[in-house]
C-alpha positions as CSV (number, residue, x, y, z in Angstrom):
1,M,-47.1,-42.5,50.0
2,F,-44.2,-41.4,51.5
3,R,-41.7,-39.0,50.4
4,L,-39.0,-37.2,52.2
5,N,-39.5,-34.2,53.9
6,V,-37.3,-32.3,56.9
7,L,-38.0,-33.5,60.3
8,A,-36.9,-32.1,63.1
9,S,-35.6,-35.6,64.6
10,L,-33.3,-36.2,61.6
11,I,-30.7,-34.3,59.4
12,F,-29.9,-36.2,56.1
13,L,-25.8,-35.6,55.6
14,L,-23.8,-36.4,52.5
15,A,-21.0,-34.2,50.9
16,L,-19.9,-35.2,47.4
17,Y,-16.2,-34.2,47.2
18,S,-15.2,-33.2,43.4
19,A,-11.5,-33.8,44.1
20,A,-9.8,-35.8,41.1
21,A,-7.3,-37.0,43.4
22,A,-10.2,-38.6,45.7
23,A,-10.0,-42.3,45.0
24,Q,-14.2,-42.6,45.0
25,Q,-17.1,-40.2,45.4
26,L,-20.0,-40.8,47.4
27,R,-23.0,-39.5,45.2
28,V,-26.7,-39.3,46.6
29,L,-29.2,-39.8,44.1
30,S,-32.2,-39.5,46.3
31,G,-33.2,-40.1,49.5
32,A,-36.7,-40.8,51.3
33,V,-38.6,-41.7,54.1
34,V,-39.5,-45.2,54.0
35,S,-42.1,-45.9,56.4
36,A,-45.2,-43.6,57.5
37,T,-44.6,-40.8,59.9
38,K,-46.6,-41.2,63.3
39,T,-46.5,-44.9,63.1
40,G,-44.2,-46.0,66.1
41,S,-40.7,-47.5,66.5
42,H,-38.8,-49.9,63.8
43,D,-36.9,-51.6,66.3
44,W,-36.1,-54.5,63.7
45,Y,-35.9,-54.2,59.8
46,D,-34.0,-55.6,56.5
47,I,-33.8,-54.0,53.0
48,E,-33.9,-56.4,49.8
49,A,-33.3,-55.8,46.5
50,D,-35.0,-57.4,43.1
51,P,-32.5,-59.0,41.3
52,D,-34.2,-58.6,38.1
53,S,-35.1,-54.7,38.3
54,S,-33.0,-52.0,39.8
55,N,-36.7,-50.0,40.3
56,N,-38.1,-53.1,42.7
57,L,-36.8,-52.5,46.8
58,I,-38.9,-53.8,49.8
59,A,-37.9,-53.4,53.5
60,C,-39.9,-55.4,56.6
61,G,-39.5,-56.0,60.2
62,M,-41.2,-55.1,63.4
63,K,-42.5,-51.5,64.4
64,W,-44.0,-50.5,67.7
65,D,-47.6,-49.1,68.1
66,A,-47.6,-47.8,71.1
67,F,-51.5,-47.1,70.8
68,D,-52.2,-50.8,70.8
69,N,-49.3,-51.4,73.2
70,A,-48.3,-53.9,70.6
71,Y,-45.8,-55.1,68.0
72,Y,-46.7,-55.6,64.3
73,G,-44.8,-56.9,61.1
74,F,-44.4,-54.9,58.1
75,V,-43.4,-54.7,54.1
76,Y,-42.7,-51.5,52.6
77,A,-42.1,-51.6,49.2
78,S,-41.0,-49.3,46.2
79,Q,-41.0,-49.4,42.3
80,D,-39.0,-46.3,41.3
81,G,-35.3,-47.2,42.9
82,G,-36.3,-46.6,46.1
83,R,-37.9,-42.6,45.6
84,I,-41.2,-43.2,46.9
85,W,-42.6,-45.9,49.4
86,H,-45.9,-47.8,50.5
87,T,-47.2,-50.0,53.1
88,A,-47.5,-53.1,51.1
89,L,-48.5,-55.1,53.8
90,E,-49.5,-54.9,58.0
91,D,-49.4,-58.4,59.9
92,T,-51.5,-57.7,63.1
93,R,-52.5,-61.3,63.7
94,S,-51.0,-61.0,67.0
95,R,-50.2,-58.4,69.8
96,W,-46.6,-60.0,69.2
97,V,-45.4,-59.9,65.8
98,S,-41.8,-60.4,65.1
99,E,-38.8,-62.6,63.9
100,E,-39.4,-61.0,60.7
101,S,-37.1,-61.3,57.5
102,C,-37.8,-60.9,53.8
103,A,-36.1,-62.1,50.5
104,F,-36.3,-61.9,46.8
105,G,-36.7,-64.6,44.3
106,V,-36.9,-64.4,40.8
107,D,-39.3,-63.3,38.1
108,G,-41.3,-61.0,41.0
109,V,-41.1,-63.4,43.5
110,A,-40.5,-62.4,47.0
111,Y,-41.1,-64.0,51.0
112,F,-41.8,-61.9,53.9
113,I,-41.9,-64.4,57.2
114,A,-43.4,-63.0,60.8
115,G,-44.1,-64.8,63.4
116,A,-47.0,-64.2,65.8
117,S,-46.6,-64.8,69.5
118,K,-49.6,-66.1,72.0
119,V,-50.0,-63.2,74.3
120,D,-52.1,-64.0,77.1
121,N,-54.4,-61.8,78.8
122,T,-51.6,-60.3,81.2
123,G,-49.6,-59.5,78.7
124,E,-46.7,-62.5,78.7
125,L,-45.5,-64.4,75.6
126,H,-45.8,-67.6,74.6
127,H,-43.7,-68.4,71.9
128,E,-44.0,-72.1,72.3
129,Q,-47.8,-71.7,71.1
130,G,-46.8,-68.8,68.5
131,T,-47.3,-69.5,64.3
132,T,-45.1,-68.2,61.5
133,R,-46.6,-67.1,58.6
134,I,-44.6,-67.2,55.1
135,W,-45.9,-64.5,52.7
136,V,-45.7,-64.3,49.2
137,S,-45.5,-61.9,46.8
138,H,-45.9,-62.4,42.9
139,D,-45.4,-58.7,41.9
140,S,-42.1,-57.8,43.4
141,G,-43.6,-56.6,46.9
142,L,-46.8,-55.0,45.9
143,T,-49.3,-57.6,47.0
144,W,-48.7,-60.4,49.7
145,T,-50.8,-63.7,50.4
146,V,-50.1,-66.3,52.8
147,G,-48.6,-69.4,51.3
148,A,-48.4,-71.3,54.4
149,T,-47.7,-71.5,58.3
150,A,-45.0,-73.0,60.4
151,G,-43.9,-73.6,64.4
152,W,-42.0,-70.6,65.7
153,A,-39.2,-69.8,64.0
154,D,-37.2,-67.6,66.3
155,F,-34.6,-65.0,64.7
156,S,-35.5,-65.9,60.9
157,A,-33.1,-65.4,58.7
158,S,-33.9,-66.0,54.9
159,V,-32.6,-67.0,51.4
160,V,-34.2,-67.9,48.1
161,D,-32.4,-70.0,45.7
162,R,-32.6,-67.9,42.5
163,N,-30.7,-70.8,40.3
164,P,-32.5,-72.7,37.4
165,G,-33.6,-75.9,38.3
166,P,-36.5,-77.7,40.5
167,N,-35.7,-75.5,43.7
168,Q,-35.6,-72.0,41.8
169,N,-37.7,-69.7,44.2
170,R,-36.9,-72.1,47.1
171,L,-37.3,-70.4,50.2
172,Y,-34.6,-71.4,53.1
173,I,-35.2,-70.2,56.7
174,F,-32.1,-70.3,59.7
175,F,-33.7,-69.9,62.9
176,N,-33.4,-70.3,66.5
177,S,-34.4,-72.8,69.2
178,L,-35.6,-75.9,67.8
179,L,-36.8,-76.8,70.9
180,T,-39.4,-73.9,70.7
181,Y,-40.4,-74.8,67.0
182,Y,-41.4,-78.3,67.8
183,R,-42.9,-77.3,71.1
184,S,-45.0,-74.7,68.9
185,I,-46.1,-77.8,66.5
186,D,-47.3,-79.7,70.2
187,D,-43.5,-81.9,69.4
188,K,-44.7,-83.4,66.1
189,G,-42.1,-85.0,64.6
190,K,-39.4,-84.3,67.4
191,P,-36.9,-86.4,67.8
192,A,-36.8,-88.7,71.0
193,N,-33.0,-87.9,71.6
194,L,-33.4,-84.2,71.3
195,P,-33.0,-83.6,75.4
196,D,-34.9,-80.6,76.6
197,Y,-33.0,-77.6,78.5
198,T,-34.0,-78.5,81.7
199,E,-31.3,-81.2,81.6
200,K,-28.4,-80.3,83.9
201,T,-25.7,-81.8,85.4
202,N,-24.1,-80.9,88.7
203,G,-26.7,-77.9,88.5
204,F,-25.1,-76.8,85.2
205,D,-26.8,-76.8,81.2
206,A,-25.8,-79.9,80.0
207,A,-28.2,-79.4,76.6
208,G,-28.3,-76.3,74.9
209,S,-29.8,-74.5,71.5
210,T,-30.0,-75.9,68.3
211,I,-30.5,-74.1,65.0
212,G,-33.0,-75.1,62.4
213,L,-33.5,-74.9,58.8
214,I,-36.7,-75.3,57.1
215,S,-37.9,-74.4,53.4
216,Y,-41.0,-73.6,51.4
217,K,-41.8,-73.0,47.5
218,D,-44.9,-71.2,46.5
219,G,-47.2,-73.6,45.9
220,D,-46.3,-76.3,48.2
221,T,-49.0,-77.1,50.8
222,Q,-46.5,-77.3,54.4
223,V,-42.8,-76.1,54.8
224,A,-40.3,-79.1,54.6
225,G,-37.7,-79.7,57.3
226,P,-36.8,-79.2,60.2
227,V,-33.0,-79.9,59.1
228,F,-30.5,-79.6,62.0
229,D,-27.6,-81.1,63.6
230,P,-28.8,-83.9,66.1
231,E,-25.6,-83.7,67.9
232,M,-25.6,-79.3,68.3
233,Y,-27.4,-79.7,71.5
234,K,-23.7,-80.9,73.3
235,L,-22.2,-77.6,73.4
236,R,-24.6,-76.1,75.4
237,L,-25.5,-73.0,73.5
238,R,-27.9,-71.0,75.2
239,G,-29.6,-68.9,72.2
240,T,-28.4,-69.5,68.4
241,Y,-29.5,-66.5,66.8
242,P,-28.8,-66.7,62.8
243,S,-28.1,-63.6,61.8
244,Q,-27.3,-64.1,58.0
245,N,-28.3,-66.9,55.5
246,L,-25.6,-67.5,52.4
247,L,-26.3,-69.5,49.3
248,L,-23.3,-70.4,48.7
249,K,-22.0,-71.5,44.7
250,D,-21.8,-75.2,45.0
251,G,-25.7,-74.6,46.4
252,S,-24.6,-75.3,50.6
253,L,-26.3,-73.0,53.1
254,L,-24.1,-70.9,55.7
255,T,-25.2,-69.3,58.7
256,L,-23.6,-66.9,61.0
257,F,-24.8,-66.6,64.2
258,W,-23.9,-65.3,68.0
259,S,-24.6,-67.3,71.1
260,K,-23.0,-67.8,74.6
261,R,-23.1,-70.4,77.1
262,R,-21.9,-71.4,81.0
263,N,-17.8,-71.9,80.8
264,V,-18.1,-75.4,82.6
265,Q,-14.8,-77.1,83.0
266,D,-14.2,-80.7,83.2
267,D,-14.9,-80.7,87.2
268,E,-18.3,-79.3,85.9
269,K,-17.9,-76.2,88.0
270,G,-19.2,-73.2,86.2
271,N,-16.5,-70.0,85.6
272,G,-18.4,-67.2,84.4
273,R,-20.1,-67.2,80.3
274,Q,-18.7,-67.9,77.3
275,F,-19.9,-65.6,74.2
276,V,-19.2,-67.5,71.1
277,F,-19.5,-66.3,67.5
278,A,-19.5,-69.1,65.0
279,A,-20.8,-70.4,61.4
280,Q,-22.9,-73.5,60.2
281,H,-23.1,-75.1,56.7
282,T,-25.2,-77.2,55.0
283,D,-24.5,-80.0,52.8
284,P,-24.9,-78.9,49.0
285,Q,-28.3,-80.7,48.5
286,R,-29.6,-78.9,51.9
287,K,-30.4,-82.2,53.6
288,S,-28.1,-81.7,57.0
289,V,-26.3,-79.6,58.8
290,A,-22.7,-79.8,60.1
291,E,-21.4,-79.2,63.3
292,P,-21.2,-75.2,63.9
293,V,-17.4,-73.9,63.4
294,I,-16.4,-71.6,66.0
295,L,-14.7,-68.4,64.9
296,R,-14.3,-66.4,67.8
297,T,-14.8,-66.7,71.9
298,S,-14.7,-64.4,74.6
299,L,-15.2,-64.9,78.1
300,D,-15.9,-61.4,79.3
301,A,-19.3,-59.4,77.9
302,P,-18.2,-56.5,75.7
303,D,-19.3,-52.9,76.4
304,W,-22.8,-52.6,75.3
305,R,-21.4,-49.6,72.9
306,C,-19.5,-52.9,70.9
307,A,-21.5,-55.5,70.9
308,S,-22.2,-57.8,68.0
309,R,-23.9,-60.5,69.9
310,F,-27.3,-60.3,67.8
311,S,-25.7,-59.3,64.7
312,A,-23.1,-60.7,62.1
313,P,-23.0,-58.7,58.9
314,A,-21.6,-61.0,56.1
315,T,-21.3,-61.1,52.1
316,Y,-20.4,-63.6,49.6
317,D,-18.6,-63.6,46.0
318,P,-19.3,-66.7,44.1
319,K,-16.4,-65.7,42.0
320,T,-13.8,-66.5,44.5
321,N,-15.8,-68.5,46.6
322,T,-15.0,-66.2,49.7
323,V,-17.2,-65.6,52.7
324,Y,-16.8,-61.9,54.2
325,A,-18.2,-61.5,58.1
326,T,-17.7,-58.9,60.2
327,Y,-18.1,-58.4,63.6
328,L,-16.8,-56.3,66.5
329,D,-14.2,-57.0,69.5
330,G,-14.9,-55.3,72.1
331,S,-11.7,-57.0,74.1
332,N,-8.4,-54.3,75.8
333,G,-11.0,-51.4,75.9
334,K,-11.3,-50.9,72.5
335,C,-14.1,-51.3,69.6
336,T,-12.3,-52.9,66.6
337,L,-13.8,-53.8,63.5
338,M,-12.8,-57.0,62.6
339,L,-12.9,-59.0,59.3
340,E,-13.4,-62.7,58.7
341,R,-12.6,-64.3,55.7
342,S,-13.6,-68.2,54.4
343,T,-12.6,-69.5,51.0
344,D,-13.5,-73.2,52.2
345,D,-17.6,-72.8,52.8
346,G,-17.3,-71.4,56.1
347,Q,-14.6,-74.5,57.7
348,T,-11.7,-72.2,58.3
349,W,-11.0,-68.6,58.6
350,I,-8.7,-65.6,58.2
351,S,-9.3,-63.2,60.6
352,S,-8.0,-59.6,60.2
353,R,-8.9,-55.8,60.9
354,W,-10.8,-53.0,59.1
355,T,-8.2,-50.1,58.9
356,E,-9.6,-46.6,58.3
357,N,-7.8,-44.4,55.6
358,P,-5.4,-41.9,57.2
359,S,-6.9,-38.4,57.1
360,S,-5.9,-36.1,54.1
361,D,-3.1,-34.5,56.1
362,G,-2.0,-38.4,57.0
363,N,-1.9,-37.2,60.8
364,D,-3.6,-40.7,62.3
365,A,-4.3,-39.3,65.5
366,K,-7.0,-37.2,63.9
367,L,-9.0,-40.2,63.4
368,P,-12.2,-40.5,65.7
369,G,-12.8,-43.8,67.4
370,H,-16.5,-45.6,66.6
371,D,-18.8,-47.1,68.2
372,Y,-20.2,-49.3,65.0
373,G,-23.8,-50.1,66.1
374,G,-26.3,-51.1,63.9
375,L,-23.2,-52.3,61.7
376,A,-24.2,-53.5,58.1
377,I,-22.3,-54.2,55.1
378,A,-22.7,-54.9,51.2
379,R,-20.7,-55.9,48.2
380,R,-20.9,-55.0,45.0
381,E,-20.5,-57.5,41.9
382,D,-17.0,-55.1,41.0
383,G,-15.4,-56.0,44.7
384,M,-16.6,-52.5,46.3
385,F,-17.4,-53.0,49.9
386,A,-19.9,-50.7,51.5
387,L,-20.2,-49.8,55.4
388,L,-23.0,-48.6,57.4
389,W,-23.0,-48.0,61.2
390,H,-24.5,-45.4,63.7
391,D,-22.0,-43.5,66.1
392,D,-23.4,-42.3,69.1
393,K,-20.6,-39.3,69.3
394,P,-22.1,-37.6,67.0
395,D,-25.2,-39.2,66.9
396,S,-25.0,-40.0,63.3
397,W,-25.2,-42.4,60.5
398,L,-21.9,-43.3,58.4
399,V,-20.9,-44.8,55.4
400,A,-17.4,-45.8,54.0
401,T,-16.1,-47.7,51.3
402,S,-13.4,-50.1,50.6
403,M,-11.8,-51.2,47.2
404,D,-9.2,-53.1,48.3
405,D,-10.9,-56.3,49.8
406,G,-11.3,-55.1,52.8
407,K,-7.8,-54.2,54.0
408,T,-9.0,-50.4,54.6
409,Y,-12.2,-48.2,54.4
410,S,-12.7,-44.8,53.1
411,T,-12.8,-41.9,55.6
412,P,-16.7,-42.1,56.8
413,E,-19.2,-40.0,55.3
414,P,-22.3,-38.7,57.6
415,I,-25.7,-39.5,56.0
416,S,-28.1,-38.6,58.9
417,M,-27.7,-36.7,62.3
418,G,-29.7,-36.5,65.2
419,K,-30.5,-33.9,67.6
420,S,-27.6,-32.1,69.3
421,G,-27.4,-32.1,72.6
422,G,-28.1,-35.4,74.0
423,T,-31.9,-33.8,74.7
424,Y,-34.1,-37.1,75.9
425,R,-36.8,-37.6,73.7
426,L,-40.0,-39.2,74.4
427,T,-42.9,-39.1,72.2
428,S,-46.5,-40.8,73.1
429,E,-45.9,-43.5,69.7
430,S,-42.7,-44.7,71.5
431,L,-44.6,-45.8,74.8
432,D,-44.5,-49.2,75.9
433,F,-46.9,-50.4,78.7
434,H,-46.1,-53.6,80.5
435,V,-47.2,-54.9,84.2
436,I,-45.2,-57.0,85.9
437,Q,-48.0,-58.8,87.9
438,A,-48.0,-59.6,91.9
439,N,-47.2,-63.0,92.9
440,P,-50.7,-64.8,93.3
441,E,-49.3,-66.7,96.2
442,Q,-48.0,-63.6,98.0
443,P,-51.1,-61.1,98.9
444,T,-48.4,-58.4,99.9
445,N,-46.7,-58.6,96.5
446,C,-46.8,-55.6,94.5
447,A,-47.5,-55.2,90.6
448,V,-45.2,-52.8,89.2
449,L,-46.0,-50.7,86.1
450,R,-43.2,-50.7,83.6
451,I,-43.0,-48.1,81.4
452,D,-40.2,-48.3,78.3
453,N,-39.0,-45.4,75.7
454,H,-39.0,-47.1,72.3
455,T,-36.9,-44.4,71.0
456,G,-33.4,-46.0,71.0
457,G,-31.9,-49.6,69.9
458,G,-33.9,-50.0,66.7
459,L,-30.9,-52.3,64.4
460,P,-31.2,-54.0,60.7
461,H,-31.6,-57.7,61.3
462,T,-29.6,-59.3,58.3
463,N,-29.3,-56.7,55.3
464,G,-29.1,-53.2,56.2
465,I,-27.9,-52.2,52.8
466,A,-29.5,-53.3,49.3
467,V,-27.7,-53.5,45.9
468,T,-29.5,-53.2,43.3
469,K,-28.8,-54.4,39.6
470,D,-27.7,-51.1,38.8
471,G,-25.2,-51.0,41.3
472,V,-26.6,-48.3,43.2
473,L,-26.4,-48.6,47.3
474,H,-29.5,-48.3,49.3
475,P,-28.6,-48.4,52.9
476,I,-31.5,-48.3,55.5
477,W,-31.5,-47.0,59.1
478,R,-34.1,-45.6,61.9
479,G,-33.8,-41.9,63.0
480,N,-34.6,-40.3,66.4
481,G,-38.5,-40.7,66.1
482,G,-38.2,-44.3,65.1
483,Q,-39.1,-44.2,61.4
484,L,-37.2,-45.8,58.8
485,Y,-35.4,-43.8,55.9
486,T,-33.0,-44.9,53.1
487,A,-31.2,-43.1,50.6
488,S,-29.7,-43.8,46.7
489,V,-26.2,-44.0,47.0
490,A,-24.0,-44.1,43.9
491,I,-19.9,-44.8,44.1
492,I,-18.0,-42.6,41.4
493,K,-14.9,-42.5,40.3
494,P,-13.9,-39.4,39.6
495,H,-12.5,-38.8,35.7
496,D,-8.7,-38.4,35.4
497,T,-8.8,-34.7,34.0
498,S,-5.3,-35.6,32.4
499,K,-7.2,-38.0,30.0
500,P,-10.0,-37.3,27.6
501,E,-13.5,-38.0,28.7
502,P,-15.1,-41.4,26.9
503,A,-17.3,-40.3,24.0
504,R,-20.9,-41.2,24.4
505,T,-22.4,-43.8,22.9
506,D,-26.4,-43.4,23.2
507,G,-26.4,-40.6,20.6
508,W,-26.1,-37.9,23.2
509,Q,-23.2,-35.4,22.8
510,Y,-22.1,-32.7,25.4
511,E,-22.1,-29.0,24.1
512,A,-22.3,-27.0,27.3
513,N,-19.6,-24.6,25.2
514,R,-23.0,-23.6,22.9
515,V,-24.8,-21.8,25.4
516,T,-24.1,-19.3,28.6
517,L,-26.2,-19.9,31.7
518,T,-27.8,-16.8,33.4
519,Y,-29.9,-16.0,36.6
520,G,-33.3,-16.8,36.0
521,G,-35.4,-14.4,37.8
522,S,-36.0,-16.3,41.4
523,Q,-34.1,-18.7,43.9
524,R,-35.8,-19.6,47.3
525,Y,-35.3,-22.4,49.9
526,D,-38.1,-23.9,51.7
527,E,-37.0,-25.2,54.6
528,Q,-39.7,-27.1,56.2
529,D,-39.4,-29.9,52.9
530,G,-35.6,-28.9,52.2
531,L,-36.4,-27.6,48.5
532,L,-33.8,-25.3,47.1
533,T,-35.0,-23.7,44.0
534,E,-32.6,-21.7,41.7
535,T,-33.8,-20.6,38.4
536,V,-31.6,-20.3,35.2
537,V,-31.8,-19.2,31.8
538,I,-30.1,-21.0,28.9
539,R,-28.6,-18.2,25.8
540,N,-27.8,-19.6,22.8
541,A,-24.1,-18.4,22.5
542,G,-23.4,-20.4,19.2
543,I,-24.0,-19.2,15.9
544,T,-26.5,-21.8,15.0
545,V,-30.0,-22.4,15.9
546,L,-30.2,-24.8,18.9
547,T,-32.9,-27.3,18.5
548,G,-33.7,-30.4,20.8
549,P,-33.9,-32.7,22.0
550,L,-31.7,-31.0,24.7
551,L,-30.9,-32.1,28.5
552,L,-29.3,-30.5,31.3
553,E,-26.7,-32.9,33.0
554,I,-26.8,-31.7,37.0
555,T,-24.1,-32.5,39.3
556,P,-24.5,-30.9,42.4
557,S,-21.9,-30.8,45.8
558,S,-21.9,-29.1,49.1
559,R,-19.8,-29.0,52.1
560,A,-22.6,-27.4,53.8
561,G,-25.1,-30.2,53.8
562,M,-26.6,-33.0,51.7
563,I,-27.7,-31.9,48.3
564,Y,-29.3,-33.8,45.4
565,P,-31.5,-32.9,42.4
566,L,-35.4,-33.5,42.1
567,D,-37.4,-33.8,38.6
568,V,-34.3,-35.6,36.7
569,V,-34.1,-39.2,35.6
570,T,-30.8,-41.1,36.2
571,E,-29.1,-43.2,33.8
572,G,-25.9,-45.3,34.0
573,S,-25.2,-48.1,36.2
574,E,-22.3,-48.6,38.9
575,E,-19.7,-45.6,38.3
576,R,-21.2,-44.3,35.5
577,V,-24.2,-42.5,36.7
578,G,-25.5,-39.0,35.4
579,Q,-28.8,-36.9,36.2
580,Y,-30.4,-35.2,33.5
581,L,-33.3,-32.6,33.4
582,D,-35.2,-32.6,30.2
583,V,-35.1,-28.8,29.1
584,G,-36.5,-29.0,25.6
585,R,-39.7,-27.9,26.7
586,Y,-37.9,-24.4,27.7
587,I,-37.0,-23.2,24.2
588,P,-39.3,-22.3,21.2
589,G,-40.8,-25.6,19.1
590,D,-38.7,-24.0,15.8
591,G,-35.5,-23.7,18.3
592,L,-33.0,-21.2,20.2
593,A,-31.7,-18.7,17.7
594,P,-28.3,-17.4,18.4
595,G,-28.3,-14.8,20.9
596,A,-31.6,-15.8,22.0
597,S,-32.5,-17.0,25.5
598,S,-35.0,-19.7,26.9
599,S,-37.5,-19.2,29.3
600,P,-36.6,-19.6,33.4
601,I,-35.8,-23.0,34.0
602,P,-36.4,-23.7,37.4
603,L,-33.3,-26.5,39.2
604,R,-34.8,-28.2,42.2
605,F,-32.6,-29.8,45.0
606,H,-33.2,-31.4,48.1
607,F,-30.8,-30.0,50.9
608,D,-30.5,-30.7,54.5
609,P,-27.9,-28.6,56.1
610,Y,-25.2,-30.1,58.2
611,S,-26.1,-29.3,61.9
612,D,-22.9,-27.6,62.1
613,A,-22.9,-25.7,59.0
614,K,-21.6,-22.1,59.0
615,Q,-25.0,-19.6,58.6
616,S,-22.6,-17.9,55.6
617,G,-20.5,-19.0,53.0
618,N,-20.8,-21.2,50.2
619,V,-23.5,-23.8,50.1
620,A,-23.7,-25.5,47.4
621,N,-21.8,-25.6,43.8
622,V,-23.6,-27.6,40.9
623,S,-22.0,-28.5,37.6
624,L,-24.4,-28.3,34.4
625,R,-23.7,-29.7,30.9
626,L,-25.8,-29.3,28.1
627,L,-26.4,-32.3,26.1
628,T,-27.9,-32.2,22.7
629,K,-29.3,-35.1,20.2
630,G,-29.7,-35.2,16.3
631,A,-29.4,-32.3,13.8
632,K,-27.7,-29.2,15.4
């Protein structure tokens, strides 16, 4: 099991701003290391939330094992809202296990999809001989068994039908390259009219990639499908990489994907490459796939810092039947974050750009440019959007929110920061050994040993932010050491101090005025573990005996780093989340007499300072309120 520690390669950062004028506040409830330390680089990952419980989360993907010089599949699971994670599954069926995705159904059912490629004795990959395994869990990700195998489902994107009916808990998988899928099952069922990639006209590609769709329900003996558009190959797309799989309210499925193709004119002469962002939709019965709808094309490859070619974060509002898709526009030498909306199942789209809210002093010129690496998006039922991305300068992961249907987003707040100074980092766990063999027909040809560094490039695949049933956000990101990290983040609307606070309805009542708080005799900070401990004493300032049960509401904030309380109970959902420490055990069993004091109460916090925090000055402010219940 893995708890959050301060690592040299990562500093968690997230400030809580308590000004009542703010539109919303980001409040970190907890943080954790998702993956075990020293397990290699996690280069492809997703995070998913159980729709039935806010406690259950899974993270899946592929990780690099430098000792075996291999990629393996993984599933990590949490049963306490993301505070503690453990390894639930490692797929080591091949030295190249990839194309992973995962999804939750209902009643504890979850699926994990992983492709095991054929690796020959020279280290070369043969996806056309690979096997996709569909793993099934019946206990929300704790344990897993293989449910079925299928052909090579390249770049899989998964969703589960959670609606009541015969297809409840049926898994649907979009994937790239229908031809590779058929080759991996010896062309069984391949239509005769589906052309091969090698068919050309005047030397240029005349046939292209086709997206496939397969499905599986726990208990079936084999997968159903594939279903596909038999005319899609005519678009001459080279690679069709599904980045989302959305289930719409009429039962249809929608995927968004990136591709590229040779820009061939009527005279069949090539004129560069065309990059394509498109959507593809099934019928409500999921028995046919329509022709792709192209959202955007460009003739020039964007700068790598502004590339969306393998990423199309999207989310869906079933109440308005609106699909939201975001991508990066790298034209004109700028990196612009774009938002596409569709209200007709992906047939037509309205394009706009995300706009960052002005700085507090109204000086837009101070707004920095962003790289938007590893972009992820999520939407809560109340309409709040959350964005997560990585900026190269500074090396940090940022979170921003939108409460106006994607028109603007808040000033981004950092949730992690890597090493400063841009020092090149290489570890034993990040090494990748690959030999390019000599040409057997050329005796003087050289074999080339290629050594790569796996410390860079890890990105979310389909889902980089999970939203649990209680409305809490769970972003996931990869730190500089290749490990996965997450945090539980609540979006809080500050209380309007001009209005009375709503009365509690759970039997507890605030009585902070009945006590005074004094120094408890000790305070300390463990830099290695990021553990800040402050000890307080409660003194009864009233005229009656103070009896239990007693809770202390704890709300920390810091402009010097990220801070959240430990040993607390988190209650509430969405905008009304509180964290409480049971302090009844620190007073005598017959109560605390007027003028008497409690035993010292340790308040423990996880605290990670900003990389540019001042060595002196305010570390944190912690709001404390006493709650009582029952007779006074």
